[in-house]
N, C-alpha and C positions, 0 to 999 in steps of 0.2 A: 456273505458273511464278512463282517468288518474285521480288519486285522489291525492290531495295535503294534506300532513300532516304537520301541523305547531305547534305541541306540543313542549313545552320547552325541554322535555326529548329527543325527536328526534333531535332537533337542537343541544343539547349538545353532543349527540352521534356522529353526523356528524362532529362537530368541533373536537372532540377527535380523531376520525379516521383520519381526515386531518392532525392534529398535529403529530400523530404517523407516518403517511406516510412521512411527511417532515423530522422528526427526523431519520427515517429509512435510508434515503439516505445521511445523513451528515457525514463528517469525524469526527472521535474521536481520541484524543491524546492517545498514549500508554505510560503509566507511567513506570518508572524504566526499560527503554529499555535495559540498559547494562546487567541486570540480567535476561532478558526475553529470554530464550533459543530458543523459536520458532522464534522470530524476528531475533535473531542473526544468526540462521540457514538460514532464508530467505535472509539475507544480504549476507551470504557466497554463497548461491545459485546464487544470482544476479551477483556477481563478476565472479563466475565460468562460468555462462551462457554467460556473456559479453565476457569473454576471448575465449570461444568456438566459438563465432560469429565473432571474429576479422577479419578484412580485411586490407590489405595493410599497411599503415603507423601507424595505431593505436597501442598503447602500451598495453600490458597485465598488469593487476593490481593484487595486492596481498591483500586479505581481511584483515582488522584490526578489525573494529567493526562498528556496527550500533550505531549512536549517537542520532538520533531522529527518531520517527516513528508515523504514523497515520494509521488508517484503516477506510475503508468505505465498508458497505454492499451493494453489487450490485448483479450481477448474480454470486455470490461467494463473496470473501472478497478481496478487493484491499488494498495492503499495500504500503504506500508512505514512503520511507525511505531515510535518509541522511546517507551515508556510508563513513567511513573513510578508505582509502586504500592507498597503496604505489605502485609506478610504479616499475615493476620488473626490468626494464632496468637500472634506475639510483637511485632507492630508494627514490625518491621525494614523499612526502606525498600530497595527494589530497582528496577533498571531492566530492562525487558523489551523484546525485539524482537518485533514482530507484523506479520503480513501478512494483509490482508483483501481479498477481491475483491468488488466491488459491481457488480451488473448492474441498473441502474435500470429498464430495460424489463421486468424480471421481478420487480422489488421484492425483490431477493435480496441478502443479505450472507452471506459465507461466510468463516469463519476458516480460513486455510491454515496458519498457523504462529504459535506463541506460545512463546517461550523466554527464559530469562535472557540479558541482553546479555553479550557477552564483555567482560572487564575491559580 
C-alpha cells in the first residue's frame, strides 16, 4: 500500500532537489577566459582536431585565443567556446564556435562541433 507524505519538510526537500537538478544541467559562463589556461588549451585542442579532420576544400586554421566560454555538466563537462583563429592560407581572421566534451575520469577530450560563427 502506497503512503502519501504531505509534511512541509518533505515538500521543501523535494522542491530543493528539483531546483538543484535543474541548475545541474544549465550552462554557466566562464569568467576571465583569456587567463584560464584550461580553456585556452581546450581551444587549441579544438583547432588542432578540426585541422586533423579536414577534407577537401576546407582551410586549416591557426589558433589565436578563446574569447568566450561556457560550460555545462552532462556526462562529463561540455565546453562551448568562441575561438578566434586565422586561416593558414591567407591569414584572414575568423571566429569559430566549438563544443568539446571532457571526461576527466577517462582522461578524454572529444571535439563535438567546430564551425564558423554566425555573423
